[in-house]
N, C-alpha and C positions, 0 to 999 in steps of 0.2 A: 397583756404586757407583751410588747414587741421585742423581738430578739435582734440585736444589732448585727449588721452584715459582717462586721469585723470579727465577730465571734465564730463565724463559720469559714470565711475565706481569709487567706493570708494576703496581706498587702505587699509582701516582699518575697521575691523568688529566692533570694540568697539567704534570707533569715531562716534559721532552724525553727521548725515547728515544735512547740512544747506540748506534750501530751499529758494531761492531768493524771496523776496517779490515783488509782482506785484501791480501796482496801481489799487486800487478798489477791489482787491481780497485779503481777509485776508489769513493768513497762516493757512493751515489745522492743526488740532490738531495732536500732535505726539502720536504715539502708545507707550505704556509703554515698556521700553527696558527690555530684559531678560538678566539675568546674565549668563556669559559664564560658562559652567560646568568646574569644576576643574579637572585637569589632574591627574589621580591616579599615584602614584609612580610606577616606573618600578621595578618589583620584579623578572623578568625573568632572569636577569643577562646577557642579550645580550649585545654585544659590539657595536650595532648600535647606532648612535647618536640620542639623543632625540630632538624632534621638538616642545617642549612646548613653546618656545619663538618665533616661526615662525608665521607670520600673515597669515590668510586665505584669499584667493583671493575673490574679491567681487562677481564674477560671479559664484562661487561655492555655489549654493543655498543649504540650508539644506533640508532634506526630508520633514519637516513640513512647509516649505515655511514661514519662520518666519519674523524677522525684516528686513532683506535685501530685501525680496520680497515686503514688504509693502512700503519701501522707494523707490523702483523702480517705483511703481505705483504712489506714491505721486509726483514724479518728472515729470510725464507726465501730462501736463496741460490740454490736450484734454480730459482726462478721468475724470476730476474734475467736479462735478455737478454744473450747473450754479446757482448762488445765486440771480441774478436779474430775476424776473419773466418776461417772454415774452408772448405776446398774441398768441393765436392759429392762424394757417394759415387761410387766408380768402379764400372764394370760388370764383367762376367765376363772381358773382355779387357784390363782395366786402363785403358780410356779413360774420360774424363770425359763426362758427359751422354749416355750410351748410351740408346737408346730402350728403352722397357719391352718385355718379352717379349710376343709375341702371345697373346691370350686364347684358350683352347680352348673356352670356353663359346659356345653357339649360341643366338642369340635366335630361338626358334621362333615368336614372335609376328610376326616380319618375314621369316622364312625361307620361300622358295618353291622347291620342288624342281624345278619346270619351268624357272624362270628360271636356277637354278644349272646345270641340265643343258644348257640351250641355249648356254652358254658354251663347250661342247666339242662341235663339230659331229659328229665321228666317233662319239663316244659316243651322241649323240642318235639318229643313224641306226641304231646297233646296237640301241638300246632300242625304236625304232619298228618294227623287224622283227616284234616279237611282239604287235603290236596288230592287232585285227580291223579289217576295212575300215570298219565304222561308227564305231568309236572313232577311227580315224585321220582320217576325214572330219570328225568333230566337233572334233578338235584342230586340224586345218588351217583350219577355219572360224572358230574362236574365238580362237586365239592369233595375234596379229600377228607376233611374233618367229618363231614356228615357221613361219608362212606364208611369210615372207620367206626363211628358211633353206631350206625345202623347194623353193621355186621355183628356187633356184640348182642343185639336183641332183634335179629332179623325176623324170626317167627312171631315174636310179640308185636312188632311193628305192623307186619302185614295183616295179622289176625285182628288187631285193634282197628285198623282202617276198615276192613271188611265188616266187622261187627258194628261199626258206627254207621255205615251207609247201607248195608244189606245184611241185617242180622239173620233173617230166615234163610237167605241164599247161602250164607256162610256155613250154616249147619246142614242144609240139604246137600249142597255140592261140596262135600268135604274134600280137602286137598289130598288126602291119602288115596282117594279114588281116582285122582287125575295126576298120575306120576309124570306124564309127559309135560304137564304145565308147572312142575316143581323143579327145584334146583338143589344142588348139594349145599350142605351147611357151609357158609363162608369160613367159620372157625374150625371146620373139619372135625366136628364132634361125632362120635359113633352112636349108633342106635342103642336103645336101652337093652334090647335082648342080646346084642353082641357084647356089650360091655359087661353084662351080668353072667353070661354063660360062656365067656371066653371063646366066642365064635370068631371066624375070620373077620378081620377088620373091614368094616363097610361104613362109609360116611353116610349119615342119615340124610333124608330128603326133607326139605322145608318148603313151605309155600312161596312161590315166586311171583314176579310181577305179572306174568301171563295168567296165572290163576286168579289173581286179584282183578285183572281186567275182565276175565270171563265172568266172575261172580257179579261184578257191578253191571256188566252188559246184560246179563240175564235178569237181574233185578229190574232194570229199566224196561226190558222187553215185556216182562210179565205185567208190569204196571201199565204199559201202553196197550196191551191186549185188553185188559179189563176196562181201561178208560175208553177205548174205541167202542167196545160193546155198550157201555153205559151211555156214550154219546148217541148211539142209535136207539136208545130207550130200553136196552136189554140189561137189566140190573142183575148184579151178582152179589152174594154175601161177601163180607170182608174177608172171611177165612178162605175164600176161593183162591186167592193168590198163593197161599201155601200149597194147596192141592195142585195147582198148575205147575209149581216148581217140582213137586214130586213126580208129576207126569213127565216133565222134561228130563228129570234124572233117570226115570225108567226108560226113556227113549235112548239114552246114552249106552244102555247095555246092548252088546252086539248079538246075543243069542236069545232064542225063545225060552230056553230053560232058565236062564238068569232072570228074564223078565217075569216068568211065571212064579218063580220062587220069591221074588221081591213082592209081587202082588199078594201072595199068601202070607206074608209077614204082617201080622196084625199090629205090631208096634210101629211099623212104617206106614202101611196103608190101613187106616182104621175104617170103620163103617161110615163115619161121617165123611171121610175123604172119598169113599166110593160114591156116596150120595152127591157130593159137590162135583165130582168128576162127571157124573151123569148129567147133572144140571148144566155144566159147562158145555157138554156136547149138544144138549137140547138148545141152548141159547145160540150156539154157533150155527146149528142147522136153521134156526129161525132167521138168522142174519143172511145166510148164503142162499136161501130159497125164498121165492115170492109166495106169500100166502094166497094170492088171487089166481095166478096163472102158473104157479110152480108145479112140478111133477113129482115132488118129494124124492128127488134124486140125491143120494148121499155121496156121489162121486167127488164133488168139489171139497167136501169136508175131509174125506179120506185122502185126497190128494195133498191138502195142506198139512194134515196131521201125520202124514207118512213121510215127511221130509226128514232131513238129518237132525234138524233142531226146530224149535218153535220160533226162532228169529225170522223164518220165512213167513209164518203166519202174521207176525207183528208188522213186517214190511208190507204185506198185502193189505192189512187193515189200515195202514197209513197211506195207502194208494201210491206206494213207491215201486212195487213190482206187480207183475201180472195185470198190467193196465190195458192190454189188448189181447186179441186171440193168439197172436204169434207167441207171446211170452207164456200164455197158458198152455199152448200145444208143446212148447219146449219143455215145460215142467212135466207134462204128461209123458213125454218121451224119456226123460230121465227117471221117472217114477216106475212105470209098469208097462212100457211098450215092449212088445215081442216082435223081433225081426223075423221075416220069412227066409226061405232058403237062399233066394237071390240076393237079398240085402246082406245076409250073413257071408255069402261068397264074395260080394264086392267089397264089403267091409268099409263102407263110406259113411261120413257123418250125416246125420239127419237133423235138419233145422239148426245146424250149428253145434249139435251135441256130438262129442267124440264117440267113436264106435265102442270103446271100452266103458263108457259111461251110460250107455243106453240101457234103461230098465234095471239098473243095479240097485236102486233104493228099495226094491221089493224083496230082496234076498237078505239072508242073515249076513252079518258083517258088512252090510252095504256093498254087496257084490263079491265078497271073498268066498262065500259058500253058495254058489248059484243054484244048487239043487234044493234048498230049503227056503220057503217063503217066510217072510216076517209075519208075526202076529202083532198087529198094531195095538197100542195101549188101550184104545177105546173098545176093542174086541176083548182084551184081557179083563177090562173092568166089568163088562157084562158077564163074562164067565165066572169071575170071582164073586160077583153079586149073587148069581144063581147058586154057587157052591155054598155061600154063607146063608142063603135063604132070606135075603133082604126084601124080595118082592118089589123090585123097582117099578114095574109097570103101573101099579096103583098110584104112584106119585107123579106120573107124567103130567097130569092135568095141573097139579099144584106147581110143578116146575115151569109149565108154560105161562101160568098166571102170575108167577113170582115177579114182582116189580111193577105190575100193572094194576092189580086189585088188592086192596087190603082185606085180609081174611076176616078180621074182626068186624069192620064196619061195612065192608062190601063196596066201598067207594074207590074211585080211581086214584092211583098214586101218580103224582106229577113228578117227572124227572127234573133235574136241575135245568136242563135246556128248555123244557116246556115251561117251567116257572119263570125263567128269565124272559122268554117270549111273551108270556101272559102279562108280565109286569110292564114290558115295553108297550104292548097294546093298550093297557090301562092308562099308562102315562100319556100316550097319544090321544086317547079319548078325553082325558081330563084337560089336555091342552086345547083341544077343539072346543070343548064346552066353555072353558075360560075365555077363549077368543070370541065366542059368540056373545 
């Protein structure tokens, strides 16, 4: 059924529009009607007919959207404001005025992962474990919130990082033995002895970033030493890494008396450690001497093990230092060179080594006590083995054959590099056979 146009549009502009009444809804107030402007008389004298009596069409709105527009709006019942108040929409639980559900969208322009992480201290320390010392120091220096949080558990944070990456080195190189690498407690807490016995106030020392860097560096150096020996086919037991770290800790002691007392401590240097230390020196001699034309000279091994730390040995095995005779002679001058009277009188550098550094590594305190020579760790290991009656010479042949021959089967032991080389050769042979 079609709807007549007259039911929608008004045919007369001056006629009032009648709005049908609806039950329950009063009729909206009528806007005041405007008077139609009077048509001025035509003075132009044109012959065209006048349209003063013609009615305007209802859909021809005036520019100011006047009475006709208002009537069109009032006829649309959907646009009329409700007069009966309705309650607000209920939430999921049936209560009125429930808060809106939280938005799952993240404003990445304002989101900061570090700020969000610092709200959970335990999670922050777990993530910090996997940072290298330089990145940790940068974060500690630039972030105020992390700086404050780290100061509350500074010792726990440093020890947790060291125990995660270097558990053996953290126990061998205890921070209490390296006070120069420690720092004062950021919270200025006193030591336990001073707090309990009412001694003069002294802020306790805690492990610092320098100690953490030292521990991680030594862990890396020891692993590189063992890896370089194994790369040359000189295998070592897995427990040798712990013995090398004990060796390094013994080298840090500045006097022969301290070194001797530490070697006699069976809790620190066990019989197994003495055996592995001897095995380490044997393998090192096998690397530094040629079995065909070598003269069994131990000077190069004593030169490398007589340095201030084993980091020099690691750099030599990596082919980073002592790559020519000049560098080797310079190390000899620093280690145990003795100047004659004329050189002492002139007091000039030798091969670039300062006069005060010539031959200082052979004396106690690394030159502080020039009258007493150092007893190197390899010498102390031999002396302690004799004192305990371990009879190391009968194990020398087993030490030489370790990693080459299986004692049970008598067959050769292939190193990882040898196995890989053998596999590559077999793959090439199979490819040649397949090509033919």
